[in-house]
C-alpha positions, 0 to 999 in steps of 0.5 A: 719632872718627877712624874716623868722619871716615875713613868720611865721606871714604870715603863721599864718594869712593864717592859723588861723583856717585852717591847711596848705596844705604844710604838716602841721599836727595837732599833739598831744603834744608828736609830738612837740619837748620836748624843744618847749613843755618845753618852752611853758609850762614855757612861758604860764603856764596858757594856756589851750586848746593847740593844736600843729601843726608841719610844715617843718619850725616851730612848732606852738601851738594854745591855750587860755590864759586869755580868748584870743586865741593866737598862739605861734611859735617855731623853730624846735629846740624849740626856741620861735619866737613870738606870734600872735593874732587876734585883731580889726582894731582900735588897729593899730595906728591912723596914720596907719589907715589914711595911709591905707585909703589914699593908699588903697582907695576902700579897706575894712579892714578885719582881723587884726593879731598882731605879737609880736616877740621875740626880744631876738632871733633877735633884728633886727625885729620890736617887734610888727607888725600888718598884715591887710587884705584889700579887694575890689571887685577884689583884696585882699592884706595883708599889714604890719603895723610897731610899728612906724605906717608905712605901707608896702605892704606885699602880694597879696592874691587874 
């Protein structure tokens, strides 16, 4: 289950403004499941500009709430998985910033996504994780920063 949550987070990172090439489609609310739409309406009553995307693995909705752009993920059955939102590099723990600087010398931090997991669905997952895009002249990698501040290699992007 932990792998599924990380997969959703990665998908969010790589498709914040681009739709997935694996058949994801921009959809109106009528295509998203009734249970996902109901859960979204209940969880994010003040949300505006909701745009649903349905893939073979999940349902996601991009929206704006309190002036911030977010994405919420739901299973195909309509269970809430968590949310993602872009944030600034300084939002991750200082300890993690130091570890990244030491472990990834020559890399420049880029986009940072914070993932807030639904612990009620899976208590084994970290409630908050950050995904940091790091680039140098030849490579681009994605590292995961846990809420406790540790870092782990997540994915080679380029």
